[in-house]
C-alpha positions in Angstrom: -78.8 74.6 17.6 -75.3 75.1 20.1 -72.5 75.1 18.4 -69.0 73.9 19.1 -67.6 77.4 20.5 -70.8 77.3 22.5 -70.2 73.6 24.5 -66.3 74.9 25.1 -66.8 77.8 26.5 -69.1 76.2 29.0 -66.8 73.4 29.5 -64.1 76.5 30.5 -67.0 77.7 32.6 -68.1 74.5 34.5 -64.0 74.0 34.9 -63.0 76.5 35.9 -65.8 76.3 38.9 -66.0 73.4 39.6 -62.4 72.1 39.2 -61.2 68.2 38.5 -65.4 67.4 40.0 -66.4 69.3 36.8 -67.0 65.9 35.0 -68.9 64.1 37.2 -71.1 67.9 37.1 -71.3 67.6 33.6 -72.1 64.5 33.7 -75.2 64.6 36.3 -76.5 67.2 33.6 -76.5 65.0 30.6 -78.6 62.2 33.3 -81.1 65.0 34.2 -81.6 65.6 30.5 -81.6 61.9 29.0 -83.9 61.3 32.5 -86.4 64.0 30.9 -85.9 62.9 27.3 -84.5 65.7 26.0 -82.3 63.7 24.0 -80.3 67.2 22.1 -79.6 68.6 25.5 -78.0 65.3 26.4 -76.1 65.1 23.8 -74.8 67.9 24.6 -73.5 67.7 28.2 -72.2 64.2 27.4 -70.0 66.8 25.1 -69.4 69.0 27.6 -68.5 66.6 30.5 -65.9 64.9 27.9 -64.8 68.8 26.8 -64.4 69.4 31.0 -62.3 66.4 31.2 -59.9 67.4 28.6 -59.4 70.3 29.9 -58.6 69.5 33.5 -56.4 67.2 32.4 -54.6 69.7 30.0 -54.4 72.2 32.6 -52.9 68.8 35.0 -50.3 68.3 32.6 -49.8 72.4 32.6 -49.9 72.4 28.8 -52.7 74.8 27.7 -56.1 73.9 25.3 -57.2 76.1 22.8 -60.8 75.8 21.0 
């Protein structure tokens, strides 16, 4: 079972490594798991993609977002 903390940690790593391309990267990961019929992983990656977008937006606006 993936925790919210795990999802946020993954999102932070992706945001740091991929920058503004991070949400698209996470969305591609989600799609790959959907195509592989791994629904739990797909849902986790959809959540990660949304979290990466939040982190990128917070970074762009100069605020810090802690979870």
